C-alpha positions in Angstrom: 114.9 88.3 56.9 117.7 90.2 59.4 118.1 89.1 63.1 117.5 91.4 65.8 117.7 91.4 69.2 114.6 93.0 71.1 114.2 93.8 75.0 111.0 93.2 76.0 110.7 94.7 79.3 113.1 96.4 81.6 115.3 93.4 83.7 118.0 91.1 83.4 119.4 89.6 80.7 116.6 87.0 80.4 114.4 90.0 78.6 116.2 90.1 75.7 115.1 87.8 73.0 116.6 87.2 69.2 114.1 87.7 66.2 113.6 88.1 63.1 112.3 91.3 61.0 112.2 91.8 57.2 114.3 94.8 56.5 112.5 98.3 56.9 112.2 100.8 54.0 113.5 104.2 54.5 111.4 107.4 54.9 111.8 111.0 54.2 115.7 111.4 55.0 116.4 108.4 56.3 119.1 105.6 55.2 118.8 101.9 55.8 122.2 100.4 57.2 123.6 97.2 57.0 125.5 96.6 59.9 129.2 95.4 60.2 129.8 96.0 63.9 127.6 97.0 66.5 129.1 99.1 69.5 128.6 98.0 73.2 128.1 101.0 75.5 127.3 101.1 79.2 124.2 102.7 78.3 122.8 99.6 76.9 122.9 98.1 80.3 121.0 101.1 82.1 118.5 101.2 79.0 118.0 97.6 79.5 117.9 97.8 83.1 115.6 100.6 82.9 117.7 102.7 84.6 117.4 105.4 81.9 113.5 104.1 80.8 112.9 103.7 77.1 109.8 105.3 75.7 108.1 101.9 74.5 108.6 98.0 75.0 109.1 95.6 73.0 112.6 97.8 72.4 115.8 97.3 70.3 119.2 98.6 72.5 122.6 99.8 71.2 123.1 103.1 70.3 126.2 102.9 68.0 127.3 101.1 64.8 129.3 101.2 61.5 128.1 99.0 58.3 127.0 99.9 54.8 124.3 101.9 53.6 121.7 99.9 52.0 119.0 101.8 51.2 118.1 105.7 50.7 115.0 107.6 51.1 113.7 110.8 49.5 115.7 113.6 50.4 118.7 111.7 51.4 120.9 113.2 48.6 123.9 113.3 50.3 124.3 109.7 50.4 124.1 106.7 47.7 123.6 102.7 48.4 127.4 101.2 49.0 129.1 104.3 50.9 130.5 103.1 54.1 128.9 105.2 57.5 129.0 105.1 61.1 126.9 106.8 63.7 126.0 107.1 67.4 123.2 108.4 69.9 120.4 106.9 68.2 119.2 103.5 70.1 118.0 100.9 67.9 121.0 99.2 67.2 120.8 95.8 68.1 119.7 94.7 64.8 121.3 92.9 61.5 119.8 96.3 59.7 117.8 99.4 60.7 116.7 102.7 59.4 118.6 106.2 61.2 118.1 109.6 60.1 120.5 110.6 57.3 121.9 113.6 58.8 123.0 111.0 61.6 125.2 109.4 59.3 129.1 109.8 59.4 131.3 108.8 56.1 133.9 106.5 57.3 137.3 106.5 55.5 138.4 103.8 53.6 141.5 103.9 56.4 139.2 103.5 59.3 137.7 99.9 59.7 133.8 99.4 60.4 134.8 97.2 63.6 136.9 100.1 65.0 134.2 102.6 64.5 131.5 100.8 66.0 133.5 100.3 69.3 135.2 103.8 69.3 132.2 106.2 67.9 130.1 107.0 70.9 133.1 106.8 73.3 135.1 109.2 71.6 132.5 111.6 71.0 132.2 111.4 75.2 135.6 111.8 75.4 135.3 114.7 73.3 132.5 116.4 75.1 134.4 115.8 78.8 137.7 117.2 77.3 136.4 120.3 75.3 133.1 121.1 76.9 133.1 119.5 80.8 136.7 120.8 81.3 138.3 122.3 78.9 141.8 120.4 79.1 145.5 121.4 77.8 148.9 121.3 78.5 149.6 120.7 81.9 146.2 119.7 83.5 145.9 116.9 85.4 143.2 114.8 84.8 141.7 111.2 87.2 140.9 109.0 84.9 138.4 105.6 86.5 138.6 102.2 85.0 141.4 103.8 82.6 141.6 100.2 80.7 137.8 100.1 79.6 136.3 101.2 76.5 135.9 105.2 77.3 138.9 105.1 79.8 141.2 104.3 77.0 140.5 106.9 74.9 140.2 109.3 77.3 143.5 108.7 78.7 145.3 108.8 75.1 143.5 111.8 73.9 144.1 113.8 77.2 148.0 112.8 76.4 147.3 114.3 73.2 146.4 117.3 74.6 149.4 117.8 77.0 147.6 116.7 80.3 149.2 114.8 82.8 147.0 111.5 83.5 146.4 109.3 86.9 144.2 106.1 85.8 142.6 104.0 88.2 142.6 100.0 87.3 141.3 97.0 89.0 143.9 94.8 88.2 147.6 94.4 87.2 146.3 93.2 83.9 144.6 96.2 82.9 147.1 98.5 84.3 149.4 97.0 81.5 146.8 98.5 79.3 146.1 101.6 80.6 150.0 101.9 80.7 150.2 101.3 76.7 147.7 104.1 76.2 150.2 106.4 78.2 148.6 107.0 81.7 151.5 108.5 83.8 150.4 107.1 87.0 148.2 104.3 87.8 146.5 103.4 91.2 145.7 99.2 91.1 143.0 97.6 92.9 139.4 98.1 93.8 140.2 98.8 97.7 143.1 101.1 96.9 143.2 104.3 98.8 142.4 106.8 95.9 142.1 109.8 97.7 145.6 109.2 99.6 147.3 108.3 96.4 145.8 111.2 94.0 146.9 113.7 97.1 150.5 111.7 97.1 151.2 112.0 93.1 149.9 115.5 92.8 151.9 116.7 96.1 148.7 117.1 97.9 147.5 119.7 95.4 144.7 117.4 93.8 143.1 117.1 90.2 142.2 119.3 88.0 139.3 117.4 87.0 138.0 113.8 87.0 135.9 111.7 85.3 134.0 108.5 87.5 132.1 105.8 85.3 131.8 103.9 88.5 129.7 105.9 91.1 128.4 104.7 94.4 130.7 104.8 96.8 133.7 106.6 94.3 131.8 109.3 93.7 132.2 110.9 97.3 136.2 110.0 96.9 136.9 111.2 93.7 135.1 114.7 94.5 137.8 115.0 97.3 140.5 114.2 94.6 139.8 117.5 92.9 141.5 120.1 93.8 140.0 123.6 94.8 138.0 125.1 91.8 138.5 121.4 89.9 135.5 119.5 88.4 134.2 116.1 88.6 132.0 114.4 86.1 130.1 111.9 87.1 129.1 110.0 83.7 128.0 106.2 84.7 127.8 104.0 87.8 128.9 100.4 86.9 129.5 100.3 90.6 126.1 101.2 91.9 123.7 104.3 91.8 124.7 107.7 92.1 124.4 108.6 95.8 123.1 112.1 96.6 126.1 114.4 97.1 125.8 117.2 99.7 126.7 120.6 98.7 129.3 120.7 101.5 131.2 118.2 99.9 132.0 120.8 97.0 133.7 123.5 99.2 135.8 125.1 98.5 134.7 125.5 95.3 134.6 122.2 93.6 132.0 121.6 90.8 130.3 118.6 90.0 128.8 118.2 86.5 126.5 115.3 85.1 126.9 115.4 81.4 124.8 113.0 79.4 126.5 112.5 75.6 122.9 111.0 74.8 121.6 114.7 75.1 125.0 116.1 73.7 124.7 114.8 70.4 121.1 115.3 70.3 122.0 118.6 68.8 122.7 118.4 65.3 125.7 120.9 65.4 127.2 119.6 68.3 127.2 115.8 66.8 128.5 116.9 64.0 131.5 118.9 65.4 132.1 115.9 68.0 132.0 113.2 64.7 134.3 115.5 62.6 136.6 115.8 66.1 136.2 111.7 66.5 137.1 111.1 62.8 140.1 113.1 63.5 141.2 110.9 66.2 140.6 107.7 65.1 143.0 108.2 61.7 145.8 109.5 63.9 145.3 106.2 66.2 143.3 106.7 68.8 141.0 104.3 69.4 139.1 101.5 71.7 140.6 98.3 72.1 138.2 96.0 70.9 138.8 93.1 74.1 135.8 90.9 72.0 133.6 90.3 69.5 130.1 88.2 69.3 127.6 87.4 67.0 124.8 89.3 67.6 122.5 86.4 68.9 124.7 86.5 71.4 124.0 89.2 73.1 122.9 88.6 76.4 126.4 87.2 77.1 128.3 90.3 75.5 126.2 92.2 78.0 126.8 90.1 81.2 130.5 90.3 80.2 130.2 93.9 80.2 128.0 94.6 83.7 130.3 92.6 85.3 133.6 94.3 84.5 135.7 91.8 82.8 136.3 92.8 79.4 139.7 95.0 79.3 138.2 97.5 76.5 135.6 97.6 74.2 133.3 94.8 73.1 131.1 94.7 69.7 128.0 92.7 68.0 128.6 91.2 64.8 125.5 90.3 62.4 
């Protein structure tokens, strides 16, 4: 019997229940993966709370993981038991074993540890989407990355620097500032009550940034838009600090744009998923990865979610079955 963490209904961490389940048999074009590590993301919190509702309950949270192929269904001819794989974007990861479509399995080279892949795959794909699709970052681009020491922030900072961008990061504490500097941030704005707009204007000589990534939401989104140069692009990608408020069209003058990209929707397209996965494997091999801030046993998923939700993790959290 395998451990599995189920969400009984939308709500708090008390809705997470640890159960046992017999490993499932893969159907046509499916594989069963035995997880070595499971990645945690803020989308797990949004699913748990019902901000992004799931189709039915009880449900299993989690959208990425890495491990060993344990069984292969008919038609899944490209994979065999024993292969190391990772995946992202498929809900149902908080389990020792699970089924996924074979086409969603990403082969892992020997030099990428499963824990690192599980912590980095979805965040890496999100970074790829933001840096290449939402706004094409190139040498000379000035970007603003909120939560620059977080799981996604760490990859965004490193990858944007590799593309030749100047990176302005925001962090909540001096401790997180140290991490963000190690990732390569050129400038840091420290403190939850910092004058983000004023500092960005000062750092850019009054110009503003070309693009900004806001996973905080709440009152920060308006400030993020104010940080843009004319015709710049802000991407709202989360609401760790509160619900995303309505935005008056007047706030976008002169010529600013507000994007609301969804990584789950983006990787639903198999071609986009495959391209993003290939790019992420390459950047992981180059040394651009998430920082693992903590590992928790699968039955401790509720405790790990609470830590993630409170913003106390300086990096990514993973679950280990």
